[in-house]
N, C-alpha and C positions, 0 to 999 in steps of 0.2 A: 670395630666392635659394635658401634652404634647401628651400622647397617645390618649386621647379623641379628642384633636384638630386635630391630624393627621387623625383620623377616622371620623371626622366631627360628633361627638356624643356629646349630651348635658351632662354636669356634674353638679351634685348637691352635695354640701358638707354640712353635718349635724354634729354638735358637740353634744355630749351626756355627761351626768353625770353618770359615771359607778362605782361610789363608792359603795362598798358592805355594806349591813346592818349586824347587829349582827346575827350570825348563818348562814350567806350566804357566799359562797366562792367568791373570786374575779373573778374567771373564770365565775361563774354563773351570777354574777352581770353584767359583761361585755357582756355576751351572751344575757341576757334579754334586756339590753339597746340597743344593736346592732339590734336585731330583731324589737324592738319597733320603732327605728329610720328608719330602712329600710322600714317597712310596711307603716308608716305614710308618708314618702317621696314618695313612689311608688303610693299610693292611691291619694296623693295630685296632682300628675301629670297624673292621669288616667291609671296607670299601675297596673296589677293584677298578673303578673308573674315575678319572679326573679330567675336567675340562680346563684348558689353558686359554689365556686371553690374547695370544699373539694374533695380529691382524695383517692386512696386506702390506702395510708399510714395513712391518717387522720382517716379512718374507723378502721384500726387496732389499732391505738392509743386509739380510743374511746372504743373499745371492751376491750382492756387490762386495761384501766382505770376503766371500769365497773367491771371487774373481781377483780381488786385490792381493790375495795370498797365493795365486796360481793353483787353486784347488783342482782336483780331479772331479769326476762325475758325482761322487758322494757329496762333495761340497756344493757343486752346482745344482744338485737336486734340491738344495735348501731344506726347508722344514716340511716333513710329511704331515698330512692332515690327521693321521692316526698312527700311533706306534706303541710298542710295549716296552716297559723298562722296569726291572726289579719286581716283576709280578703284578704291575699295574698297567692298565691300558689308558693312554693319554689321548685326548681329542682336542683338535684346534678348529672349532667351528667358524672362526672369523677370518680365516686366511684369505678369503676373497673380498673382504670388506675393508676399505680404507680407514685408517685410524680416525680421520676427521669426521667421517660418517658416524662412527661409534660415539665420538664425543658430542656431536650434534644431537644424536638420539638421546643421550643422557641429559643434555641441557633441556630438551623438550619436555622430559618427564620430571625435571627438577631434581635429578640425582647427581650428586657430586662424586668425584673420584679422587684417588690418591695418586699424586705425581711423584715418582721417584726422583729425589733431588740429584742423584748421580747422573740422571739422563742429560743434565745440562753441562756435564764435565767433558769438554772436547779433547781431553788428553786420551780418551778412549776412541779408537777408530770408529766403532759403530756410532757413537754420538756425533762424530764429525760428519759421517755420511748423512745422518738424520738432519743435522743443522745446515750443512753446506751443499750437499750433493742432491738430495731429494728435491729441494725447491727449484734447482736448475733443471732437473729432469722433468719436473711438473710443467715448467714453461715450454721446454723444447718438445717433449713427448707426453701430452696429457694422458694418454692411455697406457703409460709405461707399466703401471701395476699389473694390468691384465696381460700384456705381452711378455713381461718378465716372468709372470706366473706360468705362462705356456712353456717358455724355455725351460724353467725349472721342472715342469712336468715331463718334458721330453728327456731331460737328463735323468730323472728318476726312473723312467721306463728303460732307458739304456742301462742304467745301473742294475736294474732287476735282471736283465739278460746276463750281464757280467757276473752277477751273484750266482745265477744258475750254472754258468759255465765253471765258475770257481768250485762250486760244490761237486760238479762232475769230475773236474781235474783232481780235487782233493781225494776222491775215491781211488784215483790212479796212483798218486804220489804218496798218499797216506798223510796222516796228521799225528805226530810231527812229520814233516815232509822228508821223504827219502831223497837224498842228493842225486843219485843216479837217475831216479825217475823224474826229478825236476829237470834234469839236463835234456830229457827227451822232448820237453815242451819248448815252444817259441819263447823269446824274452818277454813278449807281451803277456802270454799266458802264465809264465813264471811269476811275473809281477802281480798278476791278478790273483793267483792262488796263494801267493805269499802274503798279500795284504789281507786276504780272507782269513788265513791262519793267524796272523798277528792280531786282527780285530777280535778274534775269539779270546785272546789273552789281554784285551783292552790295551793294545799297543798300536801305535801308528808311526810308520816310517816316513821321513821326508823324502823328497825326490832324490836328493843326493845320497841319503842312507840306503835307499832301495837300489840305486845304481851300483853303489859299492858292494852291496850284498849279491847282486846279480853277477858282477865281475868275479867275486870269490867263488860263487857256486859253479860258474863256468870253468874256473881254473882248478877246481877241486878234482884232480885226477889221480892223486897218489894218497896212500894211506896216512901219510904224515902231514898232509896239508891242513893247516889250522885256519879256522874261520872264527872271528870274534869281532862282530860289528855292533857299534852302538846304534840302538833304534829307540827313538823317543826317550823314555826314562828308564830303558832297560838295555838288554843286549841279546843278540842272536849268535849262538855259538854252535860249532860242530860237535856232535857227540857220536862218534863212530860213523855209521852210515846215514845218520839223520841230522837235521837241524833242530835245536831246541831254543826256546826263548825264555829269558829271565827278566821278569818285570820287577824293577826296584821299588 
C-alpha cells in the first residue's frame, strides 16, 4: 500500500477462497483462484493487460517441476512470455532475468519488496527445488537458466505444431469426437486430439487415464460397448456415436 501511495497508483485488494478440491493440488487451486481474481478485478476497472513478476528462476522451477511429474510438451514448454486468460492478456517481461539480478537492482535503488513466507516451506515441491536444486545447478552449470529457457522454447514450438495438428484432426473427428472417426487416426494423433478436446472443457487426463481411454476407443466396435473413464475431476463417457466429457 505504501508503494502504491508513493507512486500515486490505485490499489485494489481482493480476497479469494483458494481451498483445493479433491484431486487438486493446493498450488493449482491457489493459481486458479489468483487468475480468476486478477482477471475479474482488471476487467471491472477497464484494464485488459497485466504484467506478472515471474523471472528466470521461476521458469527453471516450472520446467524442473514438469520434468519431475513426467509432463508432456505443454509442461516442458514452461511459462509463456505472453498469454490470454479470462479476457485479459498477461505479460511476463522478466522471464530472461535471474531473480537475484532483480533483487540486486531493487537494492541499488533502495526499494524493498515483499517476500512470501510460504516460499520457505519445503513441503511444497517447488520450494524444495528452489532451496536445494537450483544452488547445485548454479555450481555445476552456471548458464543453466539460459540453456533451460532454450529447451522450454523448443518444447513450446513443438507444442504449437501439435496444437495445429489437433485442430486439423478435430475438424475430421468432430467435437465431441466421433468414435469411428477417432479410430481412423494413429494412437498418437488420437491422444493429441483427445487432449485438445479435453482442454477445451478444462480437463486434463493423466497418462494412465489417456491410455485406458485409447484402449476403450479401439475396442468400441459394437453398439452396446460402454465407455466410462475417469479423467481428472470428471469422466469421459460414450454417448451413442460420440464421446462426451463431464467435468465435476
